N, C-alpha and C positions, 0 to 999 in steps of 0.2 A: 291605668290610673288617669289617663288623659281623657277618658270618656269618648273615644273615637266612635262615631255613629255606626260604622260598619262592624266594629268589634262588639259593641253593645248589642246590635241586632243579632249577630251570630251567637252570642252568649244567651240571649233570650230564646233563640230557636233550639238551643241544645238542652237536653234533659239534664237534671242535676248530676247524675252519675257520669255524664260524658265530659265534664270539665272539672278540673281540679288544679290547685296551685301547689307547686313544689315548695317545700319549707324554705329553701334559700331565697325564693322570691319574697316571701313574707318578711324575712330578715332584711333584705335590701330595701323594701318599701319602708319598713319601720325606721331604718337608719336614715333614709332620705328625709322622712318627715321630722325626725328628731333634730336634724341639722338645721332646719328652717327656724327663723326667728318667729316668735308669736305673732300671728297675723291672720287675716281672713283667709288668705290662700292656704296657710297651714291647717286651719280649721276645716276648710273645704276638702283638702286632701285627706285629712284624718277621717272625715265623715265617709268619703268614698272607700277608704281602706277598711273602715269598720263594716261597711256594706259588703265588700268583697269577702271579708273573713266570715261574715254571717251566711252569705249565699253560696259560696263555693267550698267544696271539700279540699282536703290537703292530700298531697302525696308525701308520705312519711319517708324519713331517711332510714333505709334498711341496709342490711349487709349487701344485698344485691346492688343497691345504689352506690355503696362504697366501692364495690368491685368495678362497676361501670365507670366510676370517677377515675379510678386508677388506670383503667384501659384508655380512657379519653386523654388523660394527661400524658401518658407515655406515648401513645400514638401520635399526638400532635407535637410533642417534644421531638420525636424522631424525625418528623417532617419539617421542623423549624417553624411551626405555626402555633405556638402557644397561645392560650386564651386565659383570661382571668379565672381564678379558682371558682368564684361564684358562678360564672358562665358554665364552666365545666360541671359543677355540681347540679345546676339546673338541667343541663343536657343529660347528665347521668340519671336523673329522676325519670326523664322521658324515655330513655333507653331501657331502664329497668322495668318500666310499665308497658313497654312496647307501644308507646303513645306518640301522637303527633305533638310537637312542641309549637305552640302559637307564640310568636315573638316578632318584634320589629328588628331584632338584632341579627339579621341574616348574615352580615359580614363575618361574625364569629361562629354562629351556629352551623352554617353550611360547611365549615371545616371539619365538623365532627363526623367520623365514619359511622354510617348506618343510621344517623339521626334523620327523622322525617320532620320537616319544619314547614310552617305556613305563616304568612303575615296577613292576618285578617283585615288590617287597616288599609292595605293597598291592593288586595286581590280577593277573589271569591274563594281562594284556598283550594 
């Protein structure tokens, strides 16, 4: 949502079927926008959000996602490395799809066993 030039460039280079947004990301963005007071910034973020929802597909929450969520939560709990439920849900979507998760939240996502992550804002991925 920040419009990072490298991220935008990578998205433009990807075909429509190669990039999708997990449903929990949609929920987190919607919540973040709703918390903001009415302002030009909120309007700008809402416009970007609307564009993201129009241009990118979704990764639905399936039974496989739920199973991966349970695996992630239990595995990290056993290691004493818990992460937020929304982060675990986002990671579960990527694991269920056997996809690479593009995120700037490497501190949490690199804890998830078997998850492939890239930060397009800071590297070539």
